LOMARVEX-832347 format. One record per residue (C-alpha): residue in three letters; y, z, x. Coordinates in Angstrom, 3 decimals, always signed. Last residue first. Layout:
<recs>
(rec "ALA", (Y, Z, X));
...
</recs>
This chain:
<recs>
(rec "PHE", (+4.284, -13.862, -29.650));
(rec "ASN", (+3.321, -15.925, -26.623));
(rec "ILE", (+2.309, -14.163, -23.423));
(rec "SER", (+2.607, -16.394, -20.352));
(rec "ARG", (+6.006, -15.022, -19.337));
(rec "GLN", (+4.637, -11.454, -19.329));
(rec "LYS", (+1.728, -12.454, -17.089));
(rec "LYS", (+4.115, -13.956, -14.507));
(rec "LYS", (+6.285, -10.833, -14.641));
(rec "TYR", (+3.235, -8.636, -13.979));
(rec "GLN", (+2.088, -10.823, -11.074));
(rec "LYS", (+5.532, -10.643, -9.455));
(rec "GLU", (+5.686, -6.854, -9.982));
(rec "PHE", (+2.250, -6.378, -8.426));
(rec "ASN", (+3.274, -8.471, -5.426));
(rec "LEU", (+6.444, -6.405, -4.985));
(rec "LEU", (+4.568, -3.103, -5.176));
(rec "LEU", (+1.964, -4.094, -2.577));
(rec "LEU", (+4.705, -5.737, -0.493));
(rec "MET", (+6.551, -2.397, -0.326));
(rec "THR", (+3.412, -0.677, +0.938));
(rec "GLU", (+2.735, -3.438, +3.455));
(rec "ASP", (+6.252, -2.971, +4.853));
(rec "LEU", (+5.696, +0.799, +5.186));
(rec "SER", (+2.664, +0.115, +7.333));
(rec "TRP", (-1.158, +0.165, +7.480));
(rec "VAL", (-1.781, -0.060, +3.740));
(rec "CYS", (-4.829, +0.278, +1.475));
(rec "GLY", (-4.396, -0.764, -2.124));
(rec "ALA", (-3.919, +0.106, -5.747));
(rec "ILE", (-1.404, -0.828, -8.430));
(rec "CYS", (-3.043, -0.024, -11.747));
(rec "GLY", (-4.454, -2.514, -14.234));
(rec "ILE", (-7.821, -1.007, -15.154));
(rec "ALA", (-9.779, -2.846, -12.464));
(rec "LYS", (-7.181, -1.927, -9.835));
(rec "TRP", (-7.978, +1.764, -10.393));
(rec "ASP", (-11.719, +1.253, -9.900));
(rec "ASP", (-11.147, -0.969, -6.853));
(rec "LEU", (-8.994, +1.698, -5.179));
(rec "TRP", (-11.630, +4.414, -5.687));
(rec "GLN", (-14.430, +2.060, -4.577));
(rec "THR", (-12.532, +1.274, -1.372));
(rec "GLN", (-12.018, +4.980, -0.725));
(rec "LEU", (-15.717, +5.718, -1.297));
(rec "LYS", (-16.738, +2.838, +0.993));
(rec "THR", (-14.425, +4.221, +3.671));
(rec "PRO", (-11.016, +2.687, +4.305));
(rec "LYS", (-10.469, +1.171, +7.748));
(rec "ASN", (-8.931, +2.595, +10.920));
(rec "TYR", (-7.883, +0.051, +13.562));
(rec "GLY", (-4.403, +1.458, +13.995));
(rec "VAL", (-3.155, +3.496, +11.064));
(rec "LYS", (-4.407, +4.003, +7.507));
(rec "VAL", (-2.792, +5.029, +4.221));
(rec "GLU", (-4.635, +4.751, +0.887));
(rec "ILE", (-2.306, +4.049, -2.027));
(rec "GLU", (-2.992, +4.687, -5.722));
(rec "PHE", (-0.390, +3.498, -8.198));
(rec "ARG", (+0.359, +4.152, -11.853));
(rec "THR", (+2.641, +1.749, -13.690));
(rec "GLY", (+5.744, +3.079, -15.457));
(rec "LYS", (+8.313, +1.514, -13.155));
(rec "TYR", (+6.290, +2.609, -10.133));
(rec "ALA", (+4.022, +5.602, -10.657));
(rec "GLY", (+2.328, +8.110, -8.396));
(rec "THR", (-0.550, +8.661, -6.020));
(rec "ILE", (-0.726, +8.838, -2.242));
(rec "ASP", (-3.691, +9.608, +0.019));
(rec "ALA", (-6.252, +7.786, -2.149));
(rec "GLN", (-9.342, +9.553, -3.475));
(rec "GLY", (-12.606, +9.135, -1.559));
(rec "ASN", (-13.407, +12.834, -1.202));
(rec "ARG", (-11.084, +14.751, -3.529));
(rec "VAL", (-13.350, +17.797, -3.874));
(rec "ALA", (-13.927, +18.084, -0.130));
(rec "SER", (-10.212, +18.572, +0.338));
(rec "ALA", (-7.193, +16.701, +1.665));
(rec "GLU", (-3.890, +17.247, -0.123));
(rec "ARG", (-2.730, +14.379, -2.262));
(rec "LYS", (+0.713, +13.146, -1.370));
(rec "VAL", (+3.126, +12.467, -4.218));
(rec "ALA", (+5.079, +9.414, -5.373));
(rec "LYS", (+7.580, +8.983, -8.203));
(rec "THR", (+9.342, +5.700, -8.935));
(rec "LYS", (+11.874, +4.652, -11.574));
(rec "PRO", (+14.376, +3.607, -8.903));
(rec "LEU", (+13.063, +3.552, -5.317));
(rec "GLU", (+14.010, +6.497, -3.085));
(rec "ASN", (+10.705, +8.239, -3.857));
(rec "LEU", (+8.814, +5.251, -2.475));
(rec "ALA", (+10.745, +5.267, +0.802));
(rec "LYS", (+10.260, +8.996, +1.400));
(rec "LEU", (+6.566, +8.835, +0.496));
(rec "ILE", (+6.022, +5.865, +2.829));
(rec "LYS", (+7.760, +7.587, +5.735));
(rec "LYS", (+5.750, +10.793, +5.173));
(rec "THR", (+2.490, +8.799, +5.027));
(rec "LEU", (+3.374, +7.043, +8.284));
(rec "THR", (+3.933, +10.377, +10.032));
(rec "LYS", (+0.667, +11.859, +8.715));
(rec "GLU", (-1.280, +8.716, +9.638));
(rec "SER", (-0.012, +9.076, +13.191));
(rec "GLN", (+2.144, +6.417, +14.820));
(rec "LYS", (+0.972, +5.023, +18.139));
(rec "ILE", (+3.803, +4.704, +20.633));
(rec "MET", (+4.074, +1.277, +22.224));
</recs>
């Protein structure tokens, strides 16, 4: 089995996300200033997302986990993924939760 690099996986995820309707995704460039920020940022159907990409046995750092938790706390889509499938599930699960909340709101 050939191990996929984080760079290769990130490119695949960006391509797939940018092919979705009403979605825009961009890769953040690495720098000391952005320490802890997610690899990919963007919006899906009007909702901001922050996605940290990992491969193999790599795990997010405490700073990365805090970054994702902070964005989740204010209603954004945020998570760490190890595959393209996990990325799509992150969006799908958010959409299911959003629709469930919308049905429970009474006007």
